Structure formats: C-alpha cells, structure tokens
C-alpha positions in Angstrom: 99.3 125.0 36.6 101.3 122.0 37.6 99.4 119.5 35.3 96.0 120.0 36.8 93.0 118.3 35.3 91.1 120.1 32.5 89.4 123.2 33.8 86.0 124.3 32.7 85.9 127.5 30.6 83.6 130.3 31.5 80.5 131.2 29.6 81.4 132.1 26.0 81.2 135.8 25.2 80.0 137.0 28.5 81.5 140.2 29.9 82.5 139.3 33.4 82.7 141.9 36.2 85.1 140.5 38.9 83.8 140.7 42.4 87.1 140.3 44.2 90.7 141.1 43.3 91.8 137.5 44.1 89.8 136.3 41.1 91.6 138.6 38.6 94.8 138.0 36.7 96.4 140.7 34.5 99.0 139.5 32.1 100.8 141.3 29.3 102.2 139.5 26.3 105.7 140.7 25.3 107.7 139.7 22.2 109.2 140.9 18.9 107.0 141.5 15.9 106.1 138.2 14.3 106.7 136.1 17.4 103.0 135.0 17.4 101.5 137.1 20.3 98.2 137.9 18.6 97.8 134.3 17.4 98.4 133.1 20.9 95.8 135.5 22.3 93.2 134.1 19.9 94.2 130.5 20.8 93.8 131.3 24.5 90.4 132.9 23.9 89.3 129.9 21.9 90.4 127.5 24.6 88.6 129.6 27.3 85.5 129.6 25.2 85.5 133.4 24.5 85.5 132.9 20.7 84.3 130.4 18.2 86.4 127.8 16.4 87.4 130.2 13.7 88.9 132.5 16.4 86.2 135.1 15.9 83.7 136.8 18.2 80.0 137.1 17.4 80.5 140.0 15.0 83.0 138.0 13.0 86.1 139.9 14.0 89.2 138.7 15.7 89.6 139.4 19.4 92.5 141.7 18.7 94.1 143.6 15.8 90.7 144.9 14.8 92.0 148.4 14.0 91.8 149.2 10.2 95.4 150.3 10.2 96.4 147.0 11.7 94.6 145.2 9.0 96.3 147.2 6.3 99.8 147.0 7.8 99.4 143.4 8.9 100.9 144.0 12.3 99.8 145.2 15.8 100.3 148.9 16.3 98.4 149.4 19.6 97.7 147.8 23.0 94.6 145.6 23.0 92.7 144.0 25.9 91.1 140.5 25.6 89.3 139.4 28.8 88.6 135.7 29.2 87.4 133.5 32.0 89.0 130.2 33.1 88.3 128.0 36.1 86.4 130.8 37.9 89.1 133.4 37.2 88.9 136.5 35.1 92.1 136.9 33.0 92.8 140.2 31.3 95.2 139.5 28.5 97.0 142.6 27.2 98.4 142.1 23.7 101.2 144.5 22.8 102.8 145.5 19.5 106.2 143.9 18.9 107.7 146.6 16.7 110.0 149.0 18.5 108.2 152.1 17.3 105.2 151.2 19.5 107.2 150.7 22.7 104.8 153.3 24.3 102.0 150.8 24.0 104.2 148.1 25.5 105.0 150.3 28.5 101.3 151.0 29.0 100.7 147.2 29.0 103.4 146.7 31.6 101.8 149.4 33.8 98.4 147.7 33.6 99.6 144.1 34.1 100.8 142.3 37.2 102.9 139.7 35.2 104.4 139.3 31.8 104.4 136.4 29.4 107.3 136.6 27.0 106.5 135.1 23.6 109.5 133.9 21.6 109.5 132.2 18.2 111.2 128.8 18.0 112.3 129.7 14.5 113.5 133.3 15.2 115.0 133.2 18.7 115.3 136.1 21.1 116.1 139.6 19.8 117.9 142.4 21.6 114.7 144.5 22.2 113.0 141.6 24.0 116.0 141.1 26.2 115.9 144.8 27.2 112.2 144.6 28.1 113.1 141.5 30.2 115.6 143.6 32.1 113.1 146.4 32.6 110.7 143.8 34.2 113.5 142.4 36.3 114.3 145.9 37.6 110.8 146.2 39.1 110.5 142.6 40.1 107.6 141.8 37.7 106.9 138.0 37.5 107.6 136.5 34.1 107.2 133.3 32.1 108.2 132.3 28.6 106.2 130.6 26.0 107.8 129.2 22.8 105.7 129.5 19.7 106.0 128.4 16.0 106.7 124.9 17.0 105.1 123.8 13.7 108.1 125.4 11.9 110.5 122.9 10.2 113.3 124.8 11.9 111.7 124.6 15.4 113.7 122.9 18.1 112.3 123.3 21.6 115.4 122.1 23.4 117.6 124.5 21.6 115.1 127.3 22.2 115.0 126.5 25.9 118.8 126.8 26.1 118.7 130.1 24.2 116.1 131.5 26.7 118.2 130.4 29.7 121.2 132.3 28.2 119.1 135.4 27.3 116.9 135.6 30.4 118.8 133.7 33.1 122.1 135.7 33.2 121.9 135.7 37.0 120.6 132.2 37.5 120.2 129.9 34.4 118.5 127.3 36.6 115.6 129.7 37.2 114.7 129.5 33.5 113.5 125.9 32.9 110.7 124.1 31.0 107.7 122.7 32.8 106.7 120.5 29.8 108.5 118.8 26.9 106.9 118.5 23.5 106.0 115.1 22.0 106.3 114.6 18.3 104.1 112.6 15.9 105.1 110.7 12.9 107.3 112.6 10.4 105.7 113.9 7.3 107.0 113.7 3.7 109.4 116.5 4.4 110.9 114.6 7.4 109.4 117.1 9.9 107.7 115.5 12.9 104.9 117.7 14.1 104.4 118.4 17.9 101.2 116.6 18.9 101.3 116.8 22.7 103.2 117.6 25.9 104.5 115.6 28.8 104.5 117.2 32.2 107.9 117.0 33.9 106.4 117.2 37.4 103.4 115.0 37.0 105.0 112.7 34.4 101.6 112.7 32.6 101.1 112.9 28.9 98.7 115.6 27.4 97.8 114.7 23.8 96.3 117.5 21.5 96.3 115.5 18.3 92.5 115.1 18.4 91.9 118.9 18.6 91.3 118.8 22.3 93.5 118.1 25.3 93.4 114.5 26.4 95.4 113.2 29.4 97.0 109.8 29.2 99.7 107.6 30.8 103.2 107.8 29.2 104.1 104.9 27.0 107.1 102.7 27.6 110.4 104.4 27.2 109.1 108.0 27.5 109.8 108.6 31.2 113.6 107.9 31.0 113.8 110.6 28.2 112.6 113.3 30.6 114.5 112.2 33.7 117.3 114.6 33.4 115.1 117.6 32.6 112.7 116.6 35.5 115.5 116.4 38.0 116.9 119.8 37.0 113.4 121.3 37.2 112.9 119.9 40.7 116.2 121.1 41.9 115.5 124.6 40.4 112.1 124.7 42.2 113.6 123.5 45.5 116.4 126.1 45.3 113.7 128.8 45.3 111.6 127.2 48.0 111.0 129.0 51.3 111.4 125.6 53.1 115.1 125.5 53.6 114.9 121.8 54.7 113.5 120.7 51.3 116.9 120.6 49.5 118.5 118.5 52.2 115.5 116.1 52.1 115.7 115.9 48.3 119.5 115.3 48.3 119.0 112.6 50.9 116.9 110.6 48.5 113.4 111.6 49.7 110.7 111.8 47.0 109.2 115.3 47.3 105.4 115.3 47.2 104.0 116.5 43.9 101.6 118.9 45.6 104.5 120.5 47.5 106.5 121.0 44.3 103.6 122.7 42.6 102.9 125.0 45.5 106.6 126.0 45.7 106.7 126.5 42.0 103.6 128.7 42.0 105.0 130.8 44.9 108.4 131.2 43.1 106.7 132.3 39.9 104.5 134.8 41.7 107.3 136.5 43.4 109.5 136.7 40.3 112.1 134.2 41.3 111.5 131.4 38.8 110.6 131.8 35.1 109.0 128.7 33.6 109.3 127.9 29.9 106.2 126.5 28.1 105.3 125.6 24.6 102.2 126.6 22.5 100.9 126.2 19.0 97.6 127.5 17.5 94.7 125.0 17.1 94.3 123.3 13.7 91.3 124.1 11.6 88.2 122.8 13.4 90.1 122.0 16.6 88.8 123.3 20.0 92.1 123.8 21.8 95.6 124.8 20.7 98.6 122.9 22.0 99.7 124.2 25.3 96.9 126.7 25.8 95.4 124.8 28.8 98.8 124.7 30.4 99.3 128.4 29.9 95.9 129.2 31.4 96.8 127.0 34.4 100.1 128.9 34.8 98.3 132.3 34.6 95.7 131.4 37.2 97.9 129.3 39.5 101.3 130.9 39.2 100.9 134.5 38.3 100.2 136.9 41.2 96.8 138.5 42.0 96.5 142.2 42.0 96.5 142.1 45.8 100.2 141.1 45.6 101.2 144.2 43.6 102.2 147.4 45.3 100.3 150.3 43.9 102.3 153.2 42.3 103.0 156.2 44.5 99.9 158.4 45.0 99.9 162.1 46.0 97.4 164.9 46.3 97.4 167.4 43.4 99.6 169.7 45.5 102.3 167.0 45.9 101.6 165.7 49.4 102.1 161.9 49.7 99.0 159.9 50.3 98.9 156.4 51.7 96.5 154.2 49.7 95.9 150.6 50.7 96.9 148.3 47.8 94.0 147.0 45.7 91.2 147.7 48.2 87.8 147.7 46.4 86.3 149.7 49.3 89.2 152.2 49.4 89.4 155.6 47.8 89.1 155.6 44.0 92.4 155.6 42.3 92.4 154.5 38.6 94.7 155.3 35.7 94.0 155.7 32.0 96.5 153.3 30.3 95.2 153.8 26.7 93.0 156.2 24.9 91.3 155.5 21.6 88.7 157.2 19.4 85.7 155.3 18.2 83.7 156.7 15.3 80.4 155.9 17.0 80.9 156.4 20.8 83.8 159.0 20.7 86.7 158.7 23.0 87.2 155.4 24.8 89.6 155.1 27.7 91.1 151.8 28.9 91.4 152.1 32.7 93.2 150.1 35.3 91.6 150.5 38.8 94.2 150.3 41.6 92.0 151.2 44.5 88.2 151.6 45.0 85.5 150.6 42.6 84.6 152.5 39.4 80.9 152.5 38.4 79.0 153.9 35.4 77.5 157.3 35.4 79.4 158.6 38.5 81.4 161.8 38.4 85.2 161.5 38.8 88.1 163.9 39.0 90.5 163.7 36.1 94.1 164.8 37.1 96.4 165.7 34.2 99.7 164.0 33.8 102.0 167.0 33.3 103.0 166.4 29.7 102.7 170.0 28.6 106.2 169.8 27.2 104.9 167.3 24.7 102.1 169.5 23.4 99.4 168.1 25.8 97.1 170.5 27.5 97.4 169.9 31.3 94.1 169.7 33.1 92.3 169.0 36.4 88.6 168.6 35.8 85.6 166.7 36.9 83.9 164.4 34.3 81.0 162.1 34.3 81.9 158.5 33.5 79.9 156.9 30.7 79.3 153.2 30.3 81.8 150.6 31.5 82.5 147.8 29.1 84.9 144.9 28.2 86.1 144.7 24.6 85.6 141.7 22.4 86.8 142.5 18.8 84.8 145.6 17.8 82.1 145.0 20.4 82.0 146.6 23.8 80.1 144.5 26.3 78.6 146.3 29.3 80.0 145.9 32.8 78.2 146.8 35.9 81.3 147.9 37.8 85.1 147.6 37.9 86.8 146.8 41.2 90.4 147.4 42.3 92.7 145.1 40.3 90.4 144.9 37.2 90.4 146.7 33.9 87.6 148.2 31.9 86.9 150.5 29.0 85.2 153.8 29.9 83.2 155.9 27.5 82.7 159.7 27.3 85.7 160.8 29.3 86.2 163.7 26.8 89.2 165.4 28.7 91.0 162.3 30.0 94.2 161.4 28.2 96.6 158.4 28.4 98.4 158.6 31.8 95.7 160.6 33.6 94.5 159.6 37.1 90.8 159.1 37.9 89.8 159.7 41.5 86.7 160.7 43.6 85.6 164.3 42.8 85.8 165.2 46.5 89.1 163.5 47.0 91.3 164.3 44.0 94.5 162.2 43.8 97.4 161.9 41.3 99.4 158.7 40.5 103.1 158.7 39.7 103.3 158.4 35.9 105.1 155.6 34.2 108.2 156.2 32.2 107.6 157.3 28.6 110.2 156.9 25.9 111.3 160.1 24.3 110.1 160.7 20.7 113.3 161.5 18.8 112.2 161.4 15.1 110.9 164.8 13.8 108.1 164.8 11.3 107.4 168.3 9.9 103.9 168.6 8.4 101.6 171.2 6.9 98.0 171.1 5.9 97.3 169.9 2.4 94.5 172.5 1.8 92.7 175.3 3.5 90.0 172.8 4.6 92.6 170.6 6.2 94.2 173.5 7.9 91.0 174.2 9.7 90.9 170.7 11.1 94.6 170.1 11.7 94.9 171.6 15.2 92.0 169.4 16.5 93.3 166.3 14.8 96.8 166.7 16.2 95.4 167.4 19.7 93.5 164.1 19.6 96.6 162.3 18.4 98.8 163.4 21.3 95.9 162.8 23.7 95.8 159.1 22.6 99.6 158.6 22.5 101.8 160.3 25.1 104.9 159.0 23.2 104.2 161.7 20.6 105.3 165.3 21.1 103.7 168.2 19.3 105.9 171.2 18.6 105.0 174.5 17.1 108.5 175.8 16.4 108.4 179.6 16.7 111.7 180.0 14.9 111.2 177.8 11.9 107.4 178.3 11.9 107.0 174.5 11.4 104.5 172.2 12.9 106.6 169.2 14.1 105.2 165.9 15.3 108.0 164.0 17.1 107.6 160.2 16.8 109.5 157.1 17.9 110.3 155.9 14.4 109.1 155.7 10.8 106.3 153.2 11.5 105.1 155.3 14.3 105.1 158.3 12.0 103.2 156.4 9.3 100.5 155.4 11.7 100.1 159.0 12.9 99.6 160.2 9.3 97.2 157.4 8.6 95.2 158.2 11.7 95.0 161.9 10.8 93.7 161.0 7.3 91.3 158.1 8.1 90.1 158.9 11.6 90.1 162.7 11.6 89.8 163.5 7.9 93.0 165.6 7.8 95.3 165.3 4.8 98.8 166.7 5.5 102.0 167.0 3.5 105.4 166.0 5.0 108.0 168.7 4.4 111.8 168.7 5.2 112.4 169.3 8.9 114.4 172.5 9.6 116.7 173.1 12.6 116.8 176.5 14.3 119.8 178.2 12.8 121.2 181.5 14.2 123.6 184.2 13.1 126.3 186.2 14.9 129.1 188.7 14.1 132.6 187.2 13.7 134.3 190.5 14.5 133.6 194.1 15.6 131.8 196.2 13.0 130.1 199.6 12.8 127.0 200.9 11.0 125.1 204.1 10.3 121.4 204.2 9.9 119.9 207.2 8.2 116.2 207.4 7.8 115.3 210.9 6.3 112.2 211.4 4.2 110.4 214.6 3.3 107.5 214.3 0.9 105.1 216.9 2.0 103.4 217.1 5.3 105.0 215.5 8.4 108.4 214.1 7.6 110.6 211.4 9.1 114.1 212.1 10.4 116.4 209.8 12.4 120.1 209.1 12.2 122.0 206.7 14.5 125.5 205.2 14.6 126.1 201.9 16.3 129.0 199.5 16.9 128.5 195.8 17.1 130.8 193.3 18.7 130.6 189.5 19.3 129.9 188.1 22.8 130.5 184.7 24.3 128.0 181.9 23.5 124.7 182.2 25.3 125.0 186.0 25.9 122.0 186.9 23.7 121.5 190.5 22.6 123.0 193.2 24.8 122.1 196.9 24.0 124.3 199.7 25.4 123.6 203.4 25.3 126.8 205.6 25.0 125.2 208.7 23.5 126.6 212.0 24.9 125.3 215.5 24.6 121.8 214.6 23.7 122.6 213.7 20.1 119.8 211.2 20.3 117.0 212.5 22.6 116.4 210.2 25.6 112.9 209.4 24.6 114.1 207.9 21.3 116.9 205.6 22.7 114.4 202.8 23.5 113.1 203.2 19.9 116.6 202.5 18.5 116.9 199.5 20.8 113.5 198.3 19.7 114.5 198.7 16.0 117.8 196.8 16.3 116.2 194.0 18.3 113.5 193.6 15.7 116.1 193.5 12.9 118.1 191.0 15.0 115.1 188.7 15.3 114.6 188.8 11.5 118.3 188.1 10.8 121.0 190.1 9.0 122.4 187.6 6.5 120.4 184.5 5.8 117.2 185.3 7.6 118.0 183.6 10.9 117.9 185.3 14.4 121.0 187.2 15.4 122.4 186.2 18.8 125.4 186.8 21.1 126.3 190.4 20.2 126.6 193.7 22.0 125.1 196.6 20.1 126.3 200.0 21.3 124.6 203.2 20.3 127.3 205.8 19.9 125.8 208.9 18.2 123.0 210.2 16.1 120.9 213.1 15.0 117.3 214.2 15.5 114.9 216.8 14.2 112.7 218.8 16.5 109.6 218.3 14.4 110.2 215.3 12.1 111.8 212.8 14.5 109.6 210.1 15.9 109.5 206.7 17.5 108.9 204.9 14.2 111.7 206.8 12.5 114.3 205.9 15.1 113.2 202.2 15.0 113.8 202.2 11.2 117.1 203.9 11.6 118.2 201.4 14.2 117.4 198.5 11.9 119.2 200.1 9.0 122.3 200.7 11.1 122.4 197.0 12.1 122.0 195.9 8.5 124.8 198.2 7.4 127.1 196.9 10.2 126.3 193.3 9.0 127.1 194.2 5.4 130.6 195.3 6.4 131.3 192.3 8.6 131.8 188.6 8.4 128.7 186.8 9.7 128.9 183.3 11.2 125.9 181.0 10.6 125.4 179.1 13.8 123.8 175.6 14.0 122.4 173.9 17.1 124.6 171.2 18.7 123.1 168.4 20.8 124.5 166.5 23.7 123.9 162.9 22.7 124.2 159.8 25.0 124.0 156.4 23.4 123.5 153.2 25.5 124.8 150.4 23.3 126.0 146.8 23.6 129.8 146.4 23.7 129.6 144.6 20.3 128.4 147.8 18.6 130.4 150.5 20.3 133.0 150.8 17.5 130.3 151.1 14.9 128.4 153.7 16.9 131.4 155.9 17.5 132.5 155.7 13.9 129.0 156.7 12.8 128.9 159.6 15.2 132.2 160.9 13.8 130.8 160.6 10.3 128.0 163.0 11.4 130.5 165.7 12.4 130.1 164.5 16.0 132.7 164.7 18.7 132.9 161.8 21.1 133.6 163.3 24.5 133.7 160.1 26.6 132.6 156.5 27.2 131.5 154.8 30.3 131.2 151.0 31.0 127.9 150.0 32.5 126.4 146.7 33.7 125.0 144.1 31.3 127.8 144.3 28.7 126.8 147.8 27.6 128.7 151.1 27.1 127.4 154.6 27.5 128.8 156.8 24.7 128.7 160.6 25.1 129.1 162.9 22.1 128.2 166.3 20.8 126.6 166.3 17.4 125.1 169.0 15.1 121.3 168.6 15.2 121.0 168.7 11.5 123.0 165.5 11.4 120.8 163.5 13.7 117.3 164.1 12.3 117.0 160.4 11.4 119.3 159.0 14.0 116.4 157.2 15.8 116.0 155.1 12.6 119.7 154.8 11.7 120.8 153.8 15.2 118.2 151.0 15.4 119.5 149.6 12.1 123.2 150.0 13.2 122.7 148.2 16.5 120.0 145.7 15.5 117.5 147.4 17.8 119.6 147.1 20.9 120.8 150.7 21.4 119.0 153.6 22.9 119.9 157.3 22.8 118.9 160.6 24.4 119.5 164.1 23.1 119.4 167.6 24.6 120.3 171.0 23.3 123.8 172.1 24.2 124.5 175.3 22.4 124.8 177.0 18.9 128.2 177.1 17.3 129.6 178.2 14.0 128.8 176.0 11.0 131.7 174.9 8.8 132.1 177.5 6.0 131.3 175.1 3.1 128.1 174.0 4.7 127.2 177.5 5.7 127.6 178.6 2.1 125.3 175.8 0.9 122.7 177.0 3.4 122.9 180.6 2.2 122.5 179.4 -1.4 119.3 177.6 -0.5 118.0 180.7 1.3 118.7 182.8 -1.8 117.1 180.3 -4.1 114.0 180.1 -1.9 113.7 183.8 -1.8 
C-alpha cells in the first residue's frame, strides 16, 4: 500500500501453504448483487498470476461462481474462496453473494475473514443492505476499505461516489472515509465519455498508468498536482487525526512537511485497527491485458494495511460441558481449534468443508473431534464425534490443489468429514473444544414440499438432511399438526436454490404445496353431550354410556378432564378409558378437523354392563359424547397469532405500520433506536405473514428486518372461519 513499487506475483496456480500467520491475509468482499465483486476477484487473481489472461484457471473455469446453479442464475449464491499470493503473502479472498437471500453465506465470510472490502458500483451507489453490513462490521471493530467499481460506465463519477461513501459509511467521522488515489481519464470517445486510464497517488504524488494493460509508474505532467492538492491535504489531515503520535498534528499545522514513510505507516496502522477506511478505484483488465486498473493498489492495501490473523481475537472457546477455555490467539503450536465456515457436496469426493483454523495446525489424515453447533431447533442432528480428516486443499475453480498443512490463521478445504456441518468446531480428539457460534439469520419464509413420486419420497429425507447440513440458515420442520414437511428459507431466491439443489445434486423431485398454519378449535360456551355405544350382534357385546359437560377455559389451558361420577355409575377402571377417548377425539377435532384446546371436560354420569363393558367401548363412548356436545355448541376456529418486531428506517415506518394493519395486525408499540431506525412491535395472525419476508423487503427496499415468535391462538373472524370450514368440506 502507499504507492509502493510493483510487487512480484507468486507462482501461478500453486497452492500455497502458509508457514506463519503473519504472512496470511483473510479478506471478505461485501457488496450488493451486481456491484462487481466476482469480476474484481478474477481481476485480482489475474494480477497476482493465479489465472491466465482470460481470467481462467487451468481447467478453463473461472476462479469463482463455478457452481452450476450460479451459471444458470447468473449470480453468486454461495461463499467461495480464492487464494492468491502477492509479494510473499498468501491472500485468502472470500467472495460472497450480494443478494439478501444469501446473507448466511455473507455471515460465514465475515466469520472467516479478518477484514472486509466493501465493493460499491459507481453507477448504482450504496444500497441499504450494504450499509447494514457496514454497521455490523463496525459493531465488532472489523477493519474495512471501500473499492469503487464500474468506472467504465458512462454514468460513473468517482468524486460523487466518494462523497456518497463518506455519507453512507462515515456517519461518525466523514474524514475517516477518504480516497487514496484519484482516477485519471483518457481522451473522450465518440459518446463523450472519457475512460479511466490510470490513477494518481495522493500521498506519493506519482502517476500509475494502466492504459497499456500493465501498471506503469510515471511522473505527473504539468498541471496535474494542483488538481489533487485539496484531496491530498484532506487525506493527510485524516491520517494524522488517527495517528498514535499526538505531536504529528501540531507539526503539520506548523507547516512541517510530514515524511511520506511516516504517513504510510500511520495510514496502515489506522486501517488495521479499523479507524480509517480508505476508498480505492478498480476496473477489470481489458481483453489481453495483464492487470486491471487499481488491482495492484488493492493488493498493496490488503498486504500492507489489513491486519494479520495474529491481530484478531479468537471467538470464545469452551469445553463441551460449557467451561471457559483460554486459547492463545492464532498460535500454530497451540491446541487445535478450527471452524467449518461452509459445507458443500462434490459429486466426486463427497462432502467438502471450508475450514478456518484459529489455533493449532490442521494436517491431512489426522483424527479430529467434531463438536456439533446446537442447531437441533432447525432440523440439524446434533453431534459430537471423532472423524478422520481427508486431504487438505485450496480451491481454484473446480480444481482442489493439495496442501500439506493449514496453520492457525489460514483457510483450507477438508475432504471426507462426513458428519461435520457448517458452524461445527474441529479440535484434537483428546482435547475436545467448542467455539462460540456466529449469529445466524432466522429463516422466515416457509416452503411446504412433498415428494413428487414414491422414488423421490425414499430419497427426500436424506436430501433434506444434506441441505440443512450445508446451510444453517435453513430450518427443516416436520409439522406434527399439519403433517407437512416445511423448509424455512430466507427468501424466494434461497428457496429456488434449495429446490434446484434437491433436484440436480441429490436427484429428488419435489412439489411445492400451500403452507398451512396450525389451526385449533375450542368451545365458545358451555355444552353437554351423551355418548352411547351399545352393540349386540352375537358373542361378546359392547356397552358403554357416558354423559359429559364441556366448558371453555382461558387461553393456554389445554385440555382438562374432571371426574364427577358418583355412585359407581361408571366403574373406576373405565374412567381413564373415557378420558382417553375424549382426548383422542379432541386431537382429531370436533368441527373442522383441527385439535381442540382450552376446554374442561367433566364426566358426570354413565352406565356400564357387567359383561359387555370394556376399555374400548368406553373410549368410543367418550369420543361420541364430545362430538355430540360439539354439535350442540358454537365452536370457535382459532388461528395462531405471532408477535412480530420490525426494525425499519424512519422513512418507512408509516408504510410498515399501514401494511401490518392491512394484515389484520395490531401495532402494540414503537421504539426509537439509534441510526435513524424504529422498532415496531405488532401482533399479526400467522396466516397473514407467510410471505412477509419477501413483502417487507420490497416495502422497505431491503433495509428492514423482522422477527416473529408464537404468541397464542385466538378466535378467527367469523367470515374467515367460514371460508376455512368450506375448504375443509370441499377437501373431504
């Protein structure tokens, strides 16, 4: 960084195993869909010599986006790792999807990286989702930088984009978001647009010309330096303001010329500790060119300004029983602590796990302990097992190039961890440890599915199990009330990818069916019923009569059974049979086939026969009595109501509250929070928010988030309840 001379790229295509954490840099690319992240990754790999001039590795594929689904959908849907070498450093570039449905992949990338490079398009600006991720990084102190892409666009304006970035990312200190270079433009074309052909360094005041297809350093021509004077002075002041040398500002204001080397060192320290956020520019290489504009400067920033893994505090570590364990940060000789940040299935080698090593050294063919991550509530099988590590490798396109080891601070792909899932901890088999998991977004879009055929039904369970093992942002639900298999996703695109993977990767064809909420029934008023089960058709007969009374109870009471029989009208041994019968009928429903809840059923009287009465007869009589009581009463159809909290920008509060009211929701309160946002609390029927994850994103332009939790069941409006009963009658 800091306008250094051209560095020498590492050997092309070689899988490099780092030998010390100080020589590793882990950087994640963040930005909205279409901002140019994947193109930038390929440009950086080309400049570093990892790919050929066509941006392809030896097998002809791109360094990222090699998944068949990504080819078909023309967008990134998963986290990908592209390791390159530059000036003696190994750089692990983590490319993340920009679409909001795949935020789980983004969170995994943030976990694996030590710094973030925010990619913004000069023609599109900064969207709300990118701002929210910036705030997440700020909350944990992750170092960040910004790179402006699409400079070749006719609408591109680097100066305007720099101001937008300062407003979007520099809310606390706009002078901490400043450019390090300014673009230089060539001669205008027929359309009047002047292409960017080079950069001028604000600190070094040197010109870097990319017009020949490779970076060439030159002296500025007459008249160029005065054009950058204002931007240069502001940059220097911004760097000095973050300097640990408190005397530097006084010396600068006193007219002293601060040494270039001192400025670069202070800049690098400020970037590494997350106090200064430089803005750079980049454009892909033209056809046949060797280096894309700004790629050398970016690689210098990554190696010189971004922190080493040694500077990152490791996540909290405990023993499996929950006892805290002190682990020295990033010690290759320490106890093994690694984390699976991504899981994928390869048709040839099986499951492949992308692993970040936080302590110790991971080697092929050793046995490790795999600690489960506690996501049993999302349909994952929890586990604590020992597994033998397969080969270690570094990915390049579809190739996996062997690694001899993976030290603390580095990343590698691990084969044959058949039980390990995303988020799991790998540790020594004789010293099992568990890392604190990273925060996963809640999947809030239900996708009800069923097997297309008997052959698909046989493979469905295994296919779904593999899906949720790869992606912890999915939740698998086997709803015991509606008898539906529900895959909870983050959005429509997430659901589409899940279905496509089931079909193409696991050979399972499924049909999507309407998602059903779990309705209930209850009595609106007191009622009585008589159950008479008397049959005599030769041989042993059946005789049981019981009389019951049913009354409603407060919400959440469940089913209460009371015995008030006197004089032995129903023999004591058959009273549990009556209770079993009424409870079985309550579970089946009494009006529309939904479970009955919140009632007290009192057994008042009955009759028995000394020979023909039996357990089965009184079970049947109890069920008949409850059905007769229901036939004489008004039955409420109950729907589940959810507590919904929406975090939304102040500009969209009115629209969100109006939309919730239109969903039969009740807004119960609002709360002003920091950052110009409002927390809206509401209670909304669950059947009205099945697609709320999609609708809210559209309503708020992707800037709102919501959570939901079950509150209670309450009576459905009569007109809606009648429509539901009609559907039940038609279905039967």
